[in-house]
N, C-alpha and C positions, 0 to 999 in steps of 0.2 A: 583860337584861330584868329588871325589878323589879316584879312583880305587875302593876299597871295601867299602868305607865310604860315606855316604850321610849326609851332614851337614844340619840340619833343622833350619829354622829361628824361633827359640823359645827361650824365656828366660830360663836360667838354673833353676830358681826357679819356673817355670811354673808347674802347676799340671799335672799329667799323662794324663788326658783326653785332655788337651790342646796340649800336645806334640804329642799324638796319632793323633789328627786332623791335626796338622801341618805336620806330616809325610805323611799322606794320600794325603794331598793337594800337597805336594812337589813331591811325587812319581807319582801321576797322571799327574802332569805338565811335568815331565821329561821322563816318560816311558809309552809306549803304551803296555798294557798287558790285558789279559782276566781276570786275578785275581791279587789282591794285598794281600800280606801275611804279618802279623805281628807275629814275633816269639821272645820269650825271650831267653836269653842265658843260662837259667837254665834248658833247655830241651835237650834231645838227639833226633835230627831230622834226618829223612831219606828223603832228598830232592827228591830222585828218586821216592819214593812212594807218596810223596806229589804231585809231578808233575803228576803222573798217576791219582790220585784222581781229580785234577783240570782239567785234560783233558777230563773227562767224559762229554757226552752230557747231558744237563739239559733242561727241558721244560721251566723253569722259569729263566729269564735272570738277575733278581735281587736276588742274592743269598748271604747268610751269612753262612759260614761253620765253625764248631768248635765243641768242647765238651760242649754241652748245659747243664746248671745247673740252679738250683733255690735254695733258702735258705732263712732263716729268715733275716729280716732287723735289723741290730744292732742299737738300739736307745740309748744306754748307752755310754756317752762320755768317760767313764773309760775303755771300752772294746776295744779289737782289732777289726778292721773292722767297727768302728763307722761310720755311715753315717749321716752327719750333716743335710741333707735334708730328713731325715727319714719320716717326716710327709707327704711328697708327695707320698711316696711309699707304705704305708700300712704295713702289717705284714710280707709279703713275697715278695722277688724279683721275677720279671717276668723271663721267660726263656731267658738266655743270655749265650754266649760262654765264657769259661774261658779266661782270658787275656793272658795266656801263649802262645797260638797259635790259630789264626783264619785267615780266608781268606774271602775277600769281592770281589764280581764280579766287573768288570769295571763299569757297570752301577750304582752300589751302590756308588762306590768311586767317580764317576763323579758327582753324586748328592751332596755328602759331599763336594767335592772340590768347587762346585759353591755356597754353602751355606754361608751366612753371619755368622761369628763366634758368633755374639751376638744373633742370632736367635736359636741357639742350646743350650739346657739346659745341664749344666755340673754338674754331681754328683761327689762325692769324688773319685770314682774308675773308671778307664778306662773301664773295662769290663761291668759294670753296665751302664755307660754313653752310650757306643756304643750299648748295647742291647736296651736301650730306644729309640735311634735313629732308630734302625732297626724295632722296633714295629711301630713307627710313619710313617716310609716309606713303611710299608707293604711288606717287603722283605720275601723271602722264607728262613726259618731256616732249615739248614741241620745239624743234630746231627751226628757226626762221632766219635765213641769211640776209633778208632785206632789213633786218634790225642791226646789221653791222656792215653795211656797204662801205668800202674804202673810197668810193667815188659816187657822186649823185647819179642816179638813174631814174627813169620814169616810174619805177616801182620801189625806190628806196623808202624805208620807214625811218631809219637813222643812218647817219653817215659819220664815220670816224675811221681813222687809219692808225691802228695800234702800232704798226711798225714805224711809221713816220713820226708819230706823236707820243712816243713812249715816255719821254722825260724832258725833252728840250724844245718844246714848242709852246706857243701861246694859243690855247684853245679858243679864247674869245676872238682872237684875230682870224683864226681859221673858220670858225662858225660864221663870222661876219662876211668873209670872202665867199663862203659857200652860199650864203643867203643872197648875195648879189649875182649869182649865176641863174640863168633862166631854168635850166633843168632841175635845179634844187627847189627854188621857191615859186616858180610860175607855172610849173607843169600841173595837170589836173590830179585830183586825188588818186584816180586810177587811170591807167592808160586806156585809150578807146577800145582795144580788143578785149580788155577785162570788163569794162563797163557794159558791153553789149551782151555778155553771157547771161 
């Protein structure tokens, strides 16, 4: 580990699901945490609000938190988001968190860290792959829409607009613009009515 960077033992040409698994194995080996979080650099993140979310008591110790989604499986190799293992999935994906931001409890990451890589099925996309593992492990899915707000609000944990920024935007510029707005960067960790409870 070098200050802010964690170097993962993975080949540069590895597929995203393999890199994701390598990250969780390395993070679990190096850090003792209640939750492990994966976040893309294309989002505007409020770490203070994420920490407040993760600090909540939960009855289920195996937890998977994110913006859960479903959608059609793309079986046409000429289309974006083509899934080469489509025949294993049927017509629609199971519920899984968007790959831009999600959190896994320590118990879940511990199970992944101890798994043999060859025993885990890898799909083409990280979010689908992780979602399939979460189903197999019978973890608690926690859908939190504040982790995928399209606009800053007083309760946003992460802001990103998947429809607006699917391929033709500059995420760094958008994040910078968001940070310069009061509601994104200068609002309290929790709105007053939540803090008083």
